[in-house]
Phi, psi and omega in degrees: 000130178271096185296319181296321180297314180291326178295318178296318180297318179295317179299318179293321179299320182284329187260338186248107184293327178292315177299320181295319178298313182296321178294313180294325178297319178296335178271359177087014184286346181243022181299332182267359177290142180300153180304317183298310182293321179297314182293323177299315182289316181293322179299316179297320179295315186277323188256349177076019177206166182285152178266123182258098179285335183283323181224063181294139183239317187275166175304314182294319179296318183291328175296321178295320178299316181295327176303321184276324195242348177249082186241101179246138186301329182292341178297326179296321176294321186290335178264352179281113186295345176266305183292333181297339181299317178293322178299313180293320177304316182284332184274312185232346176122140183295335184293348180261009177264139171294131185305134179270134179263320182188167177216138184217158176266339186220138179303328181290346179277349184282126175267094183295332178297331183275348180284152177291176182294329178236138180191171175233127174251139177200159174279152185271353191244001184223197183224091172105311184297122181097350183293142176230118174257104185259120178254349180203101186297335181294338179258009186281131173270093188297321180299316179296318179299316179297319179296320179293322177295323177296321176298318179297315180297329182283343184287129171267091188296332179300322188294330185298311181235012182053042173277089194301331181302335181279349189299319187247023176285123175297124190279129180217172173245134176237151174241131178238160176297138174284120187258135180230146176251142184286344188248339181238147182291317179235143179294138174271145174266130174247108189246111185269120176275111188245135183239104180052049175087004181241108174289129184249321182220149176244119176270126181246122179247124184238152172051057183301322188268353183240292183220074189300133174234149181235123179233147172242140177230150172275185186282358170258012181059041172265127182295134184263161185272358181247165176218169184151182359257117180240154174291151185306326184278355182250113181290154175286148181276150173279156180276109174245003177233160180299148176298134183305142178273165180300124179291148181302322185266020185304314182298322177292321176300313182298314179300316181291323178297322177298316181295314187284342182254004183302133177064024176242126183307315173207137169205143175262126183250119187254139177225164166240155167244121183234113183053043175083000181246141177283138172229141178289139176257287179193171174248130183232120181273333185224079180306135183054026181059018181079017180240018180272177181230154174247157175225117000286160188295339181302336180288341173297325179279319181297315179288326176299322180294338180280342179275115177263109184288144177300151181287328184255128177269118180253108182275000000 
């Protein structure tokens, strides 16, 4: 046990009200707080300033506004990693989905013997917790994987950032094919920032597990001078690898992003390119739950200005 480390944490807990709120929130002490009050308090803790719901200006402020007032039932389907498959099939085509291996309600229902040597297991209602990326089944600790999946299923992902579309997603486990590209070691994420059906910027994330870099490009594939969206405690990576080149399927990604973001004030549409073909990743309404940062910070305002909020607030 690191006594000094725990002593510092206790001291910070007692002296820093923002740190204390975030710690208590993680323990579930504010689960019954209204979405509006919770978001106001968390925004102040994370961003260091008050949240203005009446006159939101920045990208982050407007995402919080959309959490409260832009609530359409189809958003719940769109964030469900299982149900969204049918949605994507109908919108752009089944051929752009990563192949599904299976779906289960309980980790004990999974027949690991029947799974291929490589696969990905994940919960359909959250982001990361419980995920298993298996590259060699012979080395898999099945008991550990099941325990992690149970932790994932138990997570109420909505409560962390009050991202309400996740609140009523029926929780399941899905297995997808492990996808590999012949030319890159790790798949790149191509994340299109779309404003009411118009993709404006593509965020490219490379080398997540080694030396992560974040790049933004416009729709003419011109490299931009800003970067983001990272949580405040996570620094941006320096470029030690070449800037990503234009993906072969870029035009198809852009076309599909337009279709999937139509009539939505803001949504991020994610794709992969695998061996020259586009595959759908996910739809994200609130990147970093609206608590991320851009560098330089002026882009928080520039991107915020691109979000045109609906005239009617529907609670």
